[in-house]
C-alpha positions in Angstrom: -13.2 -6.5 -10.1 -15.3 -3.5 -9.0 -15.5 -0.8 -6.3 -17.8 2.0 -5.5 -14.9 4.3 -4.4 -14.0 6.1 -7.6 -13.0 9.5 -6.1 -9.4 10.6 -5.8 -7.9 10.0 -2.4 -7.6 12.9 0.1 -5.0 13.6 2.7 -7.5 13.0 5.5 -5.8 10.5 8.0 -9.2 9.1 8.9 -9.9 8.0 5.4 -10.0 4.2 4.9 -7.9 2.3 2.4 -11.0 1.5 0.3 -11.2 5.1 -0.7 -7.8 5.0 -2.3 -7.1 4.9 -6.0 -5.2 1.7 -5.2 -8.6 0.0 -5.1 -10.0 -1.2 -8.4 -12.7 0.8 -10.0 -15.3 -0.3 -12.6 -14.1 -1.9 -15.8 -14.9 0.3 -18.7 -14.6 -0.2 -22.4 -11.5 1.4 -23.8 -10.1 1.9 -27.3 -8.3 -0.9 -29.2 -4.9 -2.0 -28.1 -2.1 0.6 -28.1 1.2 1.2 -26.2 -0.7 2.3 -23.1 -2.7 -0.9 -23.0 0.5 -2.9 -23.3 2.2 -0.8 -20.7 -0.7 -1.3 -18.4 -0.4 -5.1 -18.7 3.3 -5.1 -17.6 2.8 -2.4 -15.0 -0.1 -4.3 -13.4 2.0 -7.4 -13.2 5.2 -5.9 -11.9 4.3 -2.8 -9.9 0.6 -2.6 -8.9 -2.3 -4.6 -10.2 -5.4 -3.9 -8.2 -5.8 -0.3 -9.1 -8.3 2.3 -10.3 -6.1 3.9 -12.8 -8.3 6.9 -13.8 -8.5 7.8 -10.1 -4.8 7.2 -9.6 -3.8 9.6 -12.4 -6.4 12.2 -11.4 -5.4 12.2 -7.7 -1.7 12.0 -8.6 -1.8 15.2 -10.8 -3.7 17.1 -8.1 -1.3 15.9 -5.4 1.7 17.1 -7.4 0.3 20.6 -7.0 -0.3 20.1 -3.3 3.2 18.9 -2.7 4.6 22.3 -3.7 3.5 23.5 -0.3 3.8 20.2 1.7 5.8 16.9 1.9 4.6 13.5 1.0 5.6 12.2 4.4 2.9 14.3 5.9 0.3 12.1 4.3 -1.2 8.8 5.6 0.6 5.6 4.7 -1.8 4.5 2.0 -1.7 7.8 0.3 2.1 7.6 0.3 1.9 4.2 -1.3 -0.6 5.6 -3.9 1.8 8.4 -4.7 4.8 6.0 -5.1 2.7 4.0 -7.5 1.8 7.1 -9.4 5.4 8.3 -9.6 6.6 4.9 -10.7 4.0 4.9 -13.5 5.0 8.4 -14.6 8.7 7.5 -14.6 8.1 4.2 -16.5 6.4 5.8 -19.5 8.2 8.6 -21.3 6.1 11.7 -22.0 3.2 10.6 -19.8 3.5 13.4 -17.3 3.4 16.0 -20.1 0.4 14.4 -21.7 -1.5 14.4 -18.4 -0.6 17.9 -17.3 -1.2 19.5 -20.7 -4.3 17.6 -21.5 -7.9 17.9 -20.4 -9.5 15.9 -17.6 -11.1 13.7 -20.2 -7.7 12.8 -21.6 -6.5 11.8 -18.1 -9.5 9.5 -17.7 -8.9 8.1 -21.1 -5.3 7.3 -20.4 -6.3 5.7 -17.1 -8.9 3.5 -18.9 -6.3 2.3 -21.4 -3.8 1.4 -18.6 -6.6 -0.2 -16.6 -7.7 -2.2 -19.6 -4.2 -3.6 -19.9 -3.8 -4.4 -16.2 -7.2 -6.1 -15.9 -6.7 -8.0 -19.2 -3.3 -9.4 -18.0 -4.8 -10.3 -14.7 -7.7 -12.1 -16.4 -5.4 -14.0 -18.8 -3.1 -15.1 -15.9 -6.0 -16.2 -13.8 -7.4 -18.3 -16.6 -4.1 -20.0 -17.5 -3.0 -20.6 -13.9 -6.3 -22.3 -13.1 -5.3 -25.4 -15.0 -1.5 -25.1 -14.8 -1.4 -25.1 -11.0 -2.8 -28.6 -10.9 0.5 -29.9 -12.3 2.4 -28.4 -9.3 0.3 -29.7 -6.4 2.1 -33.1 -6.1 5.6 -34.3 -7.1 6.1 -35.2 -10.8 4.8 -38.6 -11.7 2.2 -38.6 -8.9 -1.5 -37.8 -9.3 -3.8 -35.7 -7.2 -6.3 -37.9 -5.3 -9.2 -37.4 -5.7 -8.7 -35.8 -9.1 -9.4 -32.1 -9.5 -11.3 -30.5 -12.4 -9.2 -28.3 -14.7 -12.1 -26.0 -15.5 -14.3 -26.0 -12.4 -12.9 -24.8 -9.1 -15.7 -25.7 -6.7 -13.8 -28.8 -5.6 -10.7 -26.8 -4.6 -9.9 -24.7 -1.6 -10.7 -26.3 1.7 -12.9 -28.8 -0.1 -9.9 -30.9 -1.1 -7.1 -32.4 1.0 -4.2 -31.2 -1.2 -5.4 -27.6 -1.9 -6.7 -27.3 1.6 -3.4 -28.2 3.2 -1.6 -25.6 1.0 -4.1 -22.9 1.8 -4.2 -23.6 5.5 -3.1 -20.5 7.4 0.5 -20.8 8.7 0.4 -21.7 12.3 -2.7 -23.8 12.0 -2.6 -27.6 11.8 -4.4 -28.9 8.8 -4.2 -32.5 10.1 -6.3 -31.4 13.1 -9.8 -32.6 12.5 -11.5 -29.7 14.2 -9.3 -27.1 12.4 -10.1 -28.9 9.1 -13.8 -29.0 9.7 -13.8 -25.3 10.8 -12.0 -24.2 7.6 -14.2 -26.4 5.4 -17.4 -25.1 6.9 -16.2 -21.5 7.0 -16.6 -21.3 10.7 -12.9 -20.6 11.0 -12.6 -17.3 9.1 -9.5 -16.7 7.0 -8.8 -13.1 6.2 -6.3 -12.0 3.6 -3.6 -11.1 6.1 -3.5 -14.7 7.4 -0.9 -16.1 5.1 -1.2 -19.7 3.8 1.5 -22.2 4.3 2.2 -22.6 0.6 4.1 -19.3 0.7 6.9 -21.0 2.7 9.7 -23.2 1.4 8.9 -26.9 1.9 5.4 -25.7 2.9 6.7 -25.5 6.5 6.2 -22.5 8.9 8.5 -21.7 11.7 6.7 -19.7 14.4 10.1 -18.9 16.0 11.4 -17.4 12.7 8.5 -16.1 10.6 11.0 -15.0 7.8 12.3 -18.6 7.4 11.5 -19.8 3.9 8.8 -17.1 3.4 7.9 -16.4 -0.3 10.4 -19.1 -1.4 8.2 -22.0 -2.2 8.4 -24.2 -5.2 4.8 -23.5 -6.3 5.5 -19.7 -6.3 8.6 -20.3 -8.5 6.5 -22.3 -10.9 3.8 -19.7 -11.0 6.3 -16.9 -11.6 8.0 -18.7 -14.5 4.6 -19.6 -16.0 3.6 -15.9 -16.2 6.9 -14.1 -16.8 9.3 -16.4 -18.6 6.7 -18.7 -20.4 4.8 -21.8 -19.3 7.4 -24.1 -20.9 10.2 -22.7 -18.7 8.6 -24.2 -15.6 10.2 -27.6 -16.5 13.5 -26.3 -17.7 16.0 -23.5 -17.4 14.5 -20.1 -18.2 15.6 -18.7 -21.5 14.7 -15.5 -23.3 11.8 -16.4 -25.6 9.6 -14.1 -27.6 6.6 -15.6 -25.8 7.8 -14.6 -22.4 6.3 -11.4 -20.8 9.7 -10.6 -19.2 11.5 -10.7 -22.6 8.9 -8.6 -24.3 9.3 -5.8 -21.7 13.0 -6.1 -21.1 12.5 -7.3 -17.5 15.8 -8.4 -15.9 15.0 -8.7 -12.2 12.1 -9.8 -10.0 10.2 -6.8 -8.5 8.3 -6.6 -5.2 5.1 -5.9 -7.0 5.5 -9.0 -9.3 6.1 -11.3 -6.3 3.0 -10.0 -4.5 1.1 -10.4 -7.8 2.1 -14.1 -8.3 1.5 -14.9 -4.7 -2.1 -13.5 -5.1 -2.7 -15.3 -8.4 -1.4 -18.7 -7.1 -3.5 -18.3 -3.9 -6.6 -17.6 -6.0 -5.9 -20.6 -8.3 -5.9 -22.9 -5.3 -9.1 -21.5 -3.9 -12.7 -22.6 -4.8 -13.7 -19.2 -5.9 -14.6 -18.9 -9.6 -14.4 -15.1 -10.0 -11.5 -12.9 -8.9 -13.3 -10.1 -7.1 -12.5 -7.6 -4.3 -16.0 -8.3 -2.8 -15.1 -12.0 -2.5 -15.0 -12.5 1.3 -13.8 -16.1 0.9 -10.4 -15.3 -0.7 -10.1 -11.7 0.4 -7.6 -11.3 -2.4 -7.2 -7.6 -2.3 -6.3 -7.6 1.4 -3.9 -10.4 0.8 -2.2 -8.6 -2.0 -1.8 -5.4 0.1 -0.5 -7.3 3.1 2.3 -8.9 1.0 3.3 -5.5 -0.3 3.1 -4.1 3.3 5.9 -6.5 4.2 8.0 -6.0 1.1 7.8 -2.2 1.4 8.5 -2.0 5.1 11.8 -0.1 5.7 12.4 -2.1 8.9 12.5 -5.3 6.8 14.7 -3.9 4.1 17.6 -6.3 4.7 15.5 -9.4 4.6 13.6 -8.1 1.6 16.8 -7.3 -0.3 18.1 -10.8 0.3 14.7 -12.3 -0.8 14.6 -10.3 -4.1 18.2 -11.3 -4.9 17.3 -14.9 -4.3 14.3 -14.6 -6.6 16.2 -12.8 -9.4 18.9 -15.5 -9.4 16.3 -18.2 -10.0 14.2 -16.4 -12.6 16.9 -14.4 -14.4 20.1 -16.3 -13.8 21.9 -14.6 -16.7 21.0 -11.1 -15.6 23.6 -8.8 -14.1 21.2 -8.2 -11.3 21.5 -11.8 -10.3 25.3 -11.9 -10.0 26.5 -13.4 -6.8 27.1 -10.9 -4.0 30.7 -10.2 -3.0 31.9 -12.0 0.1 32.8 -9.8 3.0 36.1 -11.6 3.3 37.1 -11.3 -0.4 40.0 -9.3 -1.6 37.7 -6.9 -3.5 35.7 -6.2 -0.3 38.9 -5.5 1.6 40.0 -3.0 -1.1 36.7 -1.3 -1.1 36.6 -1.1 2.7 40.1 0.5 2.7 39.1 3.0 0.0 36.0 4.0 2.0 38.1 4.4 5.2 40.6 6.7 3.3 37.7 8.8 2.0 36.2 9.2 5.4 39.6 10.2 6.8 40.1 12.7 4.0 36.6 14.1 4.5 37.3 14.4 8.3 40.5 16.3 7.6 38.8 18.9 5.4 36.2 19.7 8.1 
C-alpha cells in the first residue's frame, strides 16, 4: 500500500486524516529480519496495521516534547489515536524509547522501516493465505459453492458472485432485491468503507432496531481469526497452543481491538474481487473500513458493549486463558462479599473526611 502523505502529523484541527502517520507510506527495503521486524508483524496484526511507521515514530518523538507544555486531549481525534498507537508501540518494545530519543533521525527512520517491513509482510502473508482459505467457509461443510470460485483469481468474487455478494452486501440493503443487486454489481450503488457488510453479523443477519446485535460475532470472522492467530488447522478443532500459531509465538492470551479490526478487514478483502490490497482501491475502501471498525471499538460511549464483545471473543479463541474466565454473577456470594467490602470502604472514607 502506498500514500503520498509522509510528513509527521501536526496539531492543526483542519488537517485531514490522510495526513496522519496512521496512513501507510511507501514500502521501502529494510535490513534482513531482526527482532524489530518480528515485532512489527505482531504489532501490525494486533494493534495497528495500516501505518506509516517512520512517520509515526518521528511525529511521536516530536509530540512528546510538545506535550510538556500541552495535553493530548487538546489535539484532534486522529492525532490522539496516532499518539495512542505510538505510546502502545513504545510500551510494547523494551528500550525502544531510549533508542529513538538518543539516536539520530536516520536511526528513527531505520527503526520505522524495520517495523513497517514486519507489518506489511504479515499483512501480505495473511492476504495470500486467506484468499484460498475463505472459500472453505462460504457455505456449510459438505456443500459446494455454486458456481465454483477460483482459489487464485479473485475477479469472480465480490458482487460478481451470489455467495460473496450476499456476504458483502451492506447491512440494511436487501441482496435478494434485483435492483439492489444490479446496482451493486454495476458499481452504480457506491459502497464506502463505513457501510459495513452483513458478514460481520452473527447468522449474517442485521437488526436495524438493535445495530449491536450480533455485530462482529459471525462464524466467518471466527474462522479467519483462528486461521491467522492460532493456526489454520485450529479452524476445524479446538484451538491449542502450537508452535506454528502467531498467538503462541508472541505470548498472546486475549483478543485485542486492533486484531479484530484487522481480521474483519482481511476477511472483507478476501471476499472482494480486488486483487491488490491498496489504500487507493475505491472498490474495497479497505483503509476507511479498518478505521471505522476501530472508531467503534475505541469509542468511550460504547465501552460496555465493547468490553462484552472482547470477552466473548477471548473465550472463543483462548478458552484456557485467565482472560477468558467466566465473569462473576451479580447474584453470587463472591459478588455480595465484594459489594459489602466496597460499601464498608466508602463508609470509612466518608468518616475520615
